N, C-alpha and C positions, 0 to 999 in steps of 0.2 A: 564552532566555526561552519563545520562539513555540514551539519545538519540544520544549520539556521533556517536555510532555504526553505523549511516546509512550513514557516509562518505564512510566507508568501503565497507559496503555490497551494495550500491546503484551502485558504479561502478563495482563491480563485476558482477550483475544481469544485466546490460544495456549492458555490454561490451560483453555479451551472443548474441546480437540482432549486433554485428559488430561495435558498437562504440568503439572508440579510450579511452582505460579505463583512463589515465592519465587527457583526456580533460573531461571526464564525471565527474570524480571525483572533478574536478575545477568547473564543472557547479553544482554538487551538493552542494558545499560550499556556491557556489554565491544564488542559491536559496534559502538554510536555511535562510542566512542573511537576504536576501530582504523580505522572507515572514512574518520573525519574527518581522521585522521592521514593516510592514504593520499592523501584527496583532496589535505591540504595539503602532503605531501612528494613525493610522486609527481608530482602534475598542477599544484599553486599554484593552486590553483581555490578559489573563495570558496562554491562549493557544499557543502552539509552532507549527511552520509549518515547514515541512521537505517535500522533495520528500516520497510519500508512499511506504510501502512495498507491499502492494496490487496492488498498482497502477503500481509499475516498473514490477512487476511479469506479470501485464495485458498488458504493452509494448511489452515486449519482447514476451510471450509465446500465445498473444491473437493476436495483432495487427501485430506483426511481422511474428510470425510463422502459426498462424493460417488464419487470412485474407489474408497473403502474400504479405503485404506492406512493403516498405523498411523502412530504420529507418528513412530515411528524411520525407516519406509520412506519417510516424507514428507520428512525430514532427509537420507536418501540422495537423492530425489528434487532436493532443493534444489543438492545437491552437483554432481550431473551437469547440470544447469540451469545452474548458474554454470561451469562446465567450457565447455559450448556458448558461453555468454555471452562469456567470456574469450578463444574461439576468433574469436570475431565481433571483438570489443575488438582484439584486438592484432593482426590482419592487417587487409586493406583492406575487410574485410567490413563494418565498422562506417559507411566513410566512403560506400563503395556503397549500402547501405542507406539511408542519411540521404537521400540524392541521389534515391532510388527510390522511395520511399513518399510519396503525395499530401500535402503540408499539411493537408488537409481529414481524412484520417484519422490523423495525428499528434494535432490537436485533439481530434478526436471520441473517441480513446482517452481521452486527459487526461479529457474532460467526462463519460465515461459511467462510468468509476471513480468522479468525484465523484459521481455518482448514486448507484451502487453503495454507497459510505460514507455517505452522507444516509442511505441507506433503512437501511443496519445501525444508525446512530445512532437514527433513529427508530425502530426494532425494539427496540432494546436500552433504550431510554427509556420504553416502554409508550406511547408516541402513536401506533403501530401495532400491532395483534394480529393473531391468525389468526381467520378467521372462516368458518363451514361453505359460508353461501350465497354472500359474496362473496370469497374467499379471503383478502383482508384488509380491516379496518374500524378505524376511531378508537378507541382506548382510553378505559378509563374516567378522568375529569379528577378522580374523587374516590379513586381508589388513591393511596396515598402515594409510591408509584415513578413513577406518572405524572405526580405534582402536583410531587415533585422535580425531575424534567426540564425541566419549564414554568418552574418557578421559576429555575432555574438559567439557562435560556436568556435569560429577562427580564433576568439579570444580566449572565451574557457579551456578549451582543448589542451593546448600548450602549458596554461598554468595548472592544471591537472596533472599532464605526464609529469611538469616538473616538481609535482609536490608542494607548489606554493601553497603557504598557510590561506585558509580562506579564498581558494580559490573559484569555488562556486558562487559566494557572496561578491566577490570582485565582477566576477563575470554577469552577475546579475545587476549589479550598478552601471557595468560598462555597456550591456545590452539595454538598460533604460535610457543612457545618454543618447546611444544610437538610435533608439526610438523616438527619441526627442528632435533630434536632429533630422529625422525622417517625417515628421508629424504626426507619428501616430500615437504619442503620449498625450493623456488628460492630466493636467495639475490643477485641476479644481481644487480638489481634497486636501491640498498644502496650505489651504487658507485657514485652517483650525486644527490645531497640534493639542488642546486640551483632551484629557482622558475623559472620557464618558462611558459610563455602564447603559447608557440609553439605549434600547432596543433589544438587549442582551436578554432581556426578561421574556422577550419573544422565543427563545431558541432553549433556554434553561428548563429541564424536565419538561418538554412540550410533546409529552407521548401523546401519541392518537392510538388507544385501543379499538377503535371503532373496525377494525378488520380482521380482530383477532379470532373470530368465529370460524375464517374461511381458508380454504385449501391453499388460495394463494400467498397469502401471508405466511402460513408455516412452509411453504415450499422456498420461500424468500428465507425464511429462519434458518431452516437447515442448510440451506446454501451458503448463508454468510457463516454459520458455525462450521463448515468444513474446509471452509476458506482458510478463517483466522487461524483455527485449530493447527490444520498441517502447515500452513506459512510459517509461523512463528516457531512450530517446533522445529521445522529446517535450519530457520535463521539462528535460534539458538543453540540446536546442536552443533551446527557449522562454526560457530564463532565461539564458544566457550571452551578455553582450552581446560578448564577445572569442571568436568563433566558433574559434578557434587553441587554445581549450584545449579544446576537445571531444574530440579522440581520446585525448588522457591522463586527462581527466575520466571518462570512458566506459570507458578502460581500468581505474581506479581502481574504479570501481564493480563492474565485474565480478568483480573479486578479492574486493571486500567481499564478495559474494554466495559464493564459496566457504569465505571465512572463517565467515559467517553460520551456513552448515551445521555448520563444525566444532565453533562456541563453542554448538549446540544452540539456533538460533533461526531463524525464517523469514527470507526475502529481505531485504538490505539494500537502500536505493532512493535515489536523490536526492530530499531533503526537498522538499514544495513550500515548506516555510516557508525556504527558500535564498533565494527573492525578498525574506524581510524584511531578511536582512544584506546583499544585493545593494542593495536600495534607501537602505540606511543607509550607503552607501558601500563596501562590501566587494568589492574588484577580484583579492583576491590569495589565496594561502593560508593568510594570517596570520587570515585568518575563520572558516576551517574548523577550523585550529588551535587558537585561542582556544576554539570552540565544544566542541572534543573534548576539552579541559583541564577545561572547567565541567560534563562528565557524569561526571567522579569524585567530587566531593564526594556525591552521589546514593547511594553506594554506603552511605552512613550512616541512609539515609533508607527504604530498602526495607520496614519494618515500618508506615511511615506510609502507604506507597504503598497497600498491603494493604486500608486502613481504606476508604479512597475508593470507594465503589459505582457501579455502571456508571452509573446514573443522572445523577452528578454529570460524567461521561465523555460522554454522548450529546449534548449540545449542542455541543460541539466538534468530534465528527465531522459533525454538520449544519453548521455553519460553515464547516469544511474543505472538505466536499462542495462548497457554493456555491461558493467559491475556485476549485475546479477545473473546475466548469460554467462559468465566465465563459470558458473558452477556447474555447468556442461561437460566441464572437463572429468567429472566425478562419475559419469555414467557410461556403464561399458557398452561403446555401440558396436563392440565385436560380436555380444550376443543380442541378437535379434529379438529375443523374448524380453530382454529388458531395455533394449533400443526404442520399440515400437511404440509401446506404451506412452515412453517419454518424446518421443516424436510428436505423437498425437496432441499431449499436452502444449507442446512448442508451438505448432501449426493451428490448435483451435483457440487459442486465449486471445491473441491479437486478431485474427481472422473472422472470430465471431462476435468479437470486441465484448468477451463475458470470459472472467477467470474462472467463475463456475462451471460451465460449458467443458474448458479445457480439464478441467479436473476431473470432472465426470467421464468423458473418454476416455483417459488415461487410468483411471482406478477401474472402470467396467474391461477394458482390453486387457489388463494386465492378467489377472487369471484367467480369462478365456487364452490367451496365445501360450500361457503355460501349462495348461491343461491338453491343447491340442497338440504338444509337442511332448507329451510324457512328463514333462516336470511340476506334476500336480504339487510334488512333496516341498517344492520352493514357494509355495503360497500358504501364509498362516491363516487361518479361519477368520482372525479380523479382518483381511484383504477382501474375504468373500463377503463379509457384512457389510463393510463399506462400499463394494461392487453393488450389492442389492438395492442398499439406500441410494447410490447415485442413479441408477436405474431406475427406483423409483421415484427420484427428482425428475428425471426427464419424462416418466408417465404422468405426473401430476402437474406437470407443467404445460403438458400439453391440451389438459381438460378444459 
């Protein structure tokens, strides 16, 4: 119930890249089902796999809008990034990385992505708008779009705080009703509730390898690989009480990314909402198996999902962002050499509208501040290698 909102949100975000909404929503459901089955049957893990909120934003705003790739070329980038992820997961690379990266960086990654998601929600909900003088400013509260977002947030937040079952779904439905009353909802999609795979063939295995020989493409692949590997590592290590399940869970996640590219979707990720299932007592793959099965009935509701406006979804993004930011509690801000790289991640992910840029600045800054303060022994060799590749990411991106 807590993660079902991704069916609505993912299609809305990926459609910004020019992908057909109905087809992408169908792909989202398939990826959720397949990812959860992988996690259940291969890893026997309670973690849930869905298309990631940070990852779909990275797909649209970084791969398509920043790197200038088409969505077909971006799916190809997801394929190669998934292969890189799998190589790390099925070798000793994953375990080695998990031991080499400072915990402060892992927690800062999660928090930075949370701020990015929150900023996206504020922007899509009209609470933050563009301004020539100050870059961004507060939106017009009399605007029906902004008003829908505010009223929906006032409904969702109390439900969430009181742990009401299905709070996000209830909030999205309430927001849609509010939007309808304020005249911002289009009900035309409700004329046809038949299940149709028409149009899905346009995104299934829709790879475009035409840019594979360009530096721009491989810079995109590298950036995406870094994002998905480290954010999923941080999420899984943070949520799994039984760390012996990490390696297989990480492997299942990597295969789900490759599968997502095939099905026509942005990368799959370990959902933050997995924590709700674990908190309710989930310890084995039965949790993820059950969640995967429950995505199937959603096939019948795709026309209904299309009715839901962005303003009804924005409050969910804002709250999920806050959940992820709470990982900041684990960052030792009393040690400036740990705090400053984390701070750069937090600031630059939303302000540059790029998860990759925030990661790059953080990983480059970490060994620098340790070296200049005489703490080089606290930096693993792996961190120097990662910093070098992120520096290369900036250099190649400027060519």
